[in-house]
C-alpha positions in Angstrom: 84.7 117.3 113.6 83.5 115.8 116.9 80.9 113.5 115.5 81.7 109.7 115.9 82.0 107.7 112.8 79.2 105.3 113.6 76.9 108.4 113.9 77.9 109.6 110.4 75.7 107.0 108.7 72.6 108.7 110.1 73.3 112.0 108.4 70.7 112.6 105.7 70.7 115.3 103.0 70.3 118.3 105.3 72.6 116.7 107.9 75.4 116.5 105.4 75.0 120.1 104.4 74.8 121.1 108.1 77.9 119.2 109.0 79.8 120.6 106.0 78.9 124.2 106.9 79.8 123.5 110.5 83.3 122.4 109.5 83.9 125.4 107.3 82.7 127.8 110.0 84.6 126.1 112.8 87.9 126.0 110.8 87.3 129.2 108.8 90.9 130.4 109.1 92.4 127.4 107.3 89.6 127.3 104.7 90.0 131.1 104.1 93.7 130.5 103.4 92.9 127.6 101.0 90.2 129.7 99.3 92.5 132.7 98.8 95.4 130.6 97.6 93.7 128.1 95.3 89.9 128.5 95.0 89.9 132.2 94.4 92.3 132.0 91.3 90.2 129.0 90.1 87.0 131.1 90.3 88.6 134.1 88.7 90.0 132.1 85.8 86.7 130.4 85.1 84.7 133.7 85.0 87.4 135.6 83.1 87.5 132.8 80.5 83.8 133.3 79.8 84.3 137.0 79.1 87.4 136.5 77.0 86.0 133.6 75.0 82.9 135.7 74.2 85.1 138.6 73.1 87.3 136.3 70.9 84.3 134.6 69.4 82.6 137.9 68.6 85.8 138.9 66.6 85.7 135.6 64.7 82.0 136.1 63.8 82.6 139.7 62.7 85.5 138.6 60.5 83.5 135.8 59.0 80.7 138.3 58.3 83.1 140.7 56.6 84.5 137.9 54.5 81.1 136.8 53.3 80.6 140.4 52.0 83.9 140.5 50.2 84.5 139.2 46.7 86.8 136.1 46.6 90.2 136.4 45.1 90.7 140.1 46.1 93.4 141.3 48.4 90.9 142.2 51.1 89.4 138.7 50.9 92.8 137.1 51.4 93.7 139.4 54.3 90.4 138.5 56.0 91.1 134.8 55.5 94.5 135.2 57.1 93.0 137.2 60.0 90.2 134.6 60.5 92.8 131.8 60.6 94.8 133.8 63.1 91.8 134.5 65.3 90.8 130.8 65.3 94.3 129.7 66.3 94.3 132.3 69.1 90.9 131.1 70.3 91.9 127.4 70.3 95.3 128.2 72.1 93.4 130.2 74.7 91.0 127.3 75.3 93.9 124.8 75.7 95.7 127.1 78.1 92.5 127.8 80.0 91.5 124.1 80.4 95.1 123.2 81.5 95.2 125.9 84.2 91.6 125.1 85.3 92.4 121.4 85.6 95.5 122.0 87.7 93.8 124.4 90.1 90.8 122.1 90.4 92.9 119.1 91.3 95.0 121.2 93.7 91.9 122.6 95.4 90.4 119.1 95.7 93.6 117.7 97.3 93.8 120.6 99.8 90.2 120.5 100.9 90.0 116.7 101.2 93.3 116.5 103.1 92.1 119.3 105.4 88.7 117.8 106.2 90.4 114.4 106.8 92.9 116.0 109.2 90.1 117.6 111.1 88.3 114.3 111.3 91.3 112.5 112.7 92.0 115.3 115.1 95.7 115.7 114.0 97.6 118.9 114.2 98.2 120.6 110.8 98.8 124.0 109.4 98.2 125.7 106.1 101.8 125.2 105.2 101.3 121.5 105.8 98.4 121.4 103.5 100.2 123.2 100.7 103.2 120.9 101.1 101.2 117.7 100.5 99.0 119.0 97.7 101.5 118.5 94.8 102.1 114.9 96.0 98.4 114.0 95.9 97.9 115.8 92.6 99.4 113.0 90.5 97.0 110.4 91.9 94.0 112.8 91.3 95.2 113.3 87.7 95.1 109.6 87.0 91.5 109.4 88.4 90.5 112.4 86.4 91.8 110.9 83.1 89.9 107.7 83.8 86.7 109.6 84.5 87.2 111.8 81.4 87.4 108.7 79.3 84.2 107.4 81.0 82.4 110.7 80.3 83.6 110.6 76.7 82.2 107.1 76.1 79.0 108.0 77.9 78.4 111.1 75.8 79.3 109.4 72.6 76.8 106.6 73.2 74.1 109.2 74.2 74.6 111.2 71.0 74.4 108.0 68.9 71.1 107.0 70.7 69.6 110.5 70.2 70.6 110.5 66.5 69.0 107.1 66.0 65.8 108.3 67.7 65.6 111.4 65.5 66.2 109.3 62.3 63.9 106.5 63.2 61.0 108.7 64.4 61.2 112.0 62.5 58.5 114.7 62.8 56.1 112.8 65.0 54.8 113.1 68.6 56.2 109.7 69.6 59.7 110.7 68.5 59.6 113.9 70.5 58.5 112.1 73.6 61.1 109.4 73.1 63.8 112.1 72.7 62.8 113.8 75.9 62.9 110.5 77.8 66.4 109.8 76.4 67.5 113.3 77.5 66.0 112.7 81.0 67.8 109.4 81.3 71.0 111.0 80.0 70.8 113.8 82.7 70.3 111.2 85.4 73.2 109.2 84.2 75.4 112.3 83.9 74.7 113.3 87.5 75.4 109.7 88.6 78.8 109.8 86.9 79.5 113.1 88.5 78.8 111.6 92.0 81.2 108.7 91.2 83.9 111.2 89.9 83.8 113.4 93.0 83.8 110.5 95.5 86.6 108.8 93.5 88.6 112.0 94.0 88.2 111.7 97.8 89.1 108.0 97.6 92.3 108.9 95.7 93.5 111.1 98.5 92.4 109.1 101.5 92.9 105.5 100.3 95.5 103.6 98.3 93.2 103.3 95.3 93.2 105.7 92.4 92.2 105.7 88.8 89.8 102.9 87.8 90.0 101.3 91.2 89.0 104.5 92.9 86.0 104.7 90.5 85.0 101.2 91.4 85.4 101.9 95.1 83.3 105.1 94.7 80.5 103.1 92.9 80.4 100.7 95.8 80.4 103.4 98.4 77.3 105.2 97.1 75.1 102.0 97.3 72.5 102.7 99.9 73.0 106.4 99.7 72.6 106.8 96.0 69.5 109.0 96.2 71.0 111.3 98.7 74.3 111.6 96.8 72.5 112.2 93.4 70.3 114.9 95.0 73.3 116.6 96.6 75.3 116.7 93.3 72.2 117.6 91.3 71.7 120.7 93.6 75.4 121.6 93.3 75.4 121.3 89.5 72.1 123.2 89.3 73.6 126.0 91.4 76.7 126.0 89.2 74.7 126.3 86.0 72.4 129.0 87.4 75.5 131.1 88.4 77.0 130.4 85.0 73.8 131.5 83.3 73.6 134.6 85.5 77.1 135.7 84.5 76.6 135.0 80.8 73.3 136.9 80.7 74.1 139.9 82.8 77.8 140.3 82.5 79.3 138.6 79.4 76.3 139.5 77.2 75.0 142.4 79.3 76.3 145.2 77.2 72.9 146.9 77.3 73.2 147.3 81.1 74.8 150.2 82.9 78.5 149.5 83.8 77.9 149.6 87.6 75.2 146.9 87.2 77.4 144.7 85.2 80.2 145.1 87.7 77.8 144.4 90.6 76.4 141.2 88.9 80.0 140.2 88.2 81.0 140.5 91.8 77.9 138.6 92.9 78.6 135.8 90.5 82.2 135.6 91.7 81.3 135.4 95.4 78.5 132.8 94.8 80.8 130.6 92.6 83.7 130.9 95.1 81.4 129.8 97.9 80.0 127.0 95.8 83.4 125.6 94.9 84.5 125.5 98.6 81.3 124.1 100.0 81.1 121.5 97.2 84.6 120.1 98.0 83.8 119.9 101.7 80.4 118.3 101.1 81.9 115.6 98.9 84.4 114.7 101.6 81.7 114.6 104.3 79.6 112.4 101.9 82.5 110.0 101.6 82.7 109.7 105.4 78.9 109.1 105.6 79.1 106.4 102.9 81.9 104.7 104.7 80.0 104.7 107.9 76.8 103.4 106.2 78.7 100.4 105.0 80.3 99.9 108.4 83.7 100.3 107.0 85.7 101.5 110.0 88.4 104.1 109.2 90.8 103.9 112.1 91.7 107.5 112.9 95.2 106.6 113.9 95.9 104.8 110.6 94.3 107.5 108.6 96.4 110.0 110.3 99.5 108.0 109.5 98.3 107.8 105.9 98.0 111.6 105.8 101.4 112.0 107.5 103.0 109.8 104.9 102.4 112.5 102.3 104.9 114.7 104.2 107.7 112.2 103.6 108.4 109.8 100.8 105.0 108.7 99.8 104.2 105.0 100.2 100.6 104.2 99.6 98.9 102.2 102.3 97.1 99.1 101.4 93.4 99.0 101.7 93.4 97.1 105.0 95.7 99.7 106.5 93.2 102.5 106.0 90.1 100.5 106.0 90.1 98.1 109.0 87.6 95.4 110.0 84.0 96.3 109.7 82.3 97.4 112.9 78.7 96.6 113.8 76.2 98.9 115.4 
């Protein structure tokens, strides 16, 4: 990354995308290694979970249907009840295992990509082995930040549901109620994307600065000021792309039993490649966005100190204070 920090603040929406793609192409060997090691399993597990979940849920619905047609108290009814309980337990255990593995791989991928982009930015020498070595050490900090953001999303969604229920109860079956509900949904979507921006930037902060958890969230919130529109548009486009790929896979692969096998396989491969690319590009983009936001606020990241901060992960980790990573402000 040969762009000076004071120039980063002038990167707009397309500039951030261009810079991110340039980094990936210029350092394609290291990113290919990270992709094959961490992001590829992440993508495979996500798509495989959709197919397996649909299969398990179909079995549950079939058993429930058979149970409804069976007279209560009979041996068949009791056997179907036992089968249904077993299927639900299997489904829930599968979900728990899936979310655990997905979370671990997501945080490891984030740590690897953010560390790699920061190392490129500082111009320090590193190898894929170096990246893999530091990933487990950064993972704990990212986990704390994730748990804090999870709590924030939970509270946000709970409040949103309460507001929507109040709207439906207070204004049932009238045009004003419908319009009000759509307005609430629009505001909810905007807020959801905003929280997503804070979450992803907080993840970068957790790797490159001493802050993590709630402090990283607060730092992220301050960083996006002045670039809020660009950040929201970026993550809106990333989320939209993710949901489109998700919908494509669900429609044409998971529920595409009417299609020929080769078509389902083709759409499955296409979905896999698109999602794999999206995961990698999204992680690089969020790191570049962090650098742009730092530059916009004239918060000078000394490359030498940042390099030392990254180097500290290779030894016994001692978090640097904010002033160690974030020196005096510079003025253009």
